[in-house]
Steps between C-alpha positions, in 0.01 A plus 500: 500500500801334655484244775706558812811287532464221750771452761754230409396261782142500372616444143715214630207346687279516192774353279568224754132413513481479121808277483352265762167482319677435170698213653185356658341518156791298360437242773131485414581444134732214599221355716259519208744300287526244781120472521480467121749213527272320742673587829313627804593845629389635839577859598287516816801433725703767322260795525637643828854463369408683180405803709843491666665461159326811365572690822871415476521649151316811617733540801802443276366768264461745787855422613646548152297818450608642834866428433481616136729803556796272584501386135745782430766275655613180327447288811161663552385401151556136587430518873142622481404212271677244718320635808165490320567145388594404856146591607343287226735203538466513879123482468513209257750315720273566801213338311712199406721445807316665788624776730858623469590333831427159345705548184789262445840616375406390150176704518703808592748429221218462249335823617824697479588355160156571353499850648837590353440341158149637449588834658791554264288380206230752592759777532659423164165458327349816641806719458531403132151622420 
């Protein structure tokens, strides 16, 4: 019996969700080391933001999955990952600096820099595999 192939946007959403959960797991492990070192850790303030973090990876996965056919072009292979990373970085920057309308020029520069660097890194890493 063969399973039906899932549409690319759904595969992207699932992959994005798994990446987000993996990265949250890394954060939890770091918190456990902090607690073991005698530091207090409180996640209660971060719980609503964690939902937005996971959602941003899922949305980025849907975006990458939807635009998957443009990978046949060189710019498309990089562009889809940069766009996906823009969603994630934008969400993280929103959590740290507030709404886009309140971002300073340095916030925008940081967001653009992180988006480009991590987007290209994701493109290179994924396209090599």
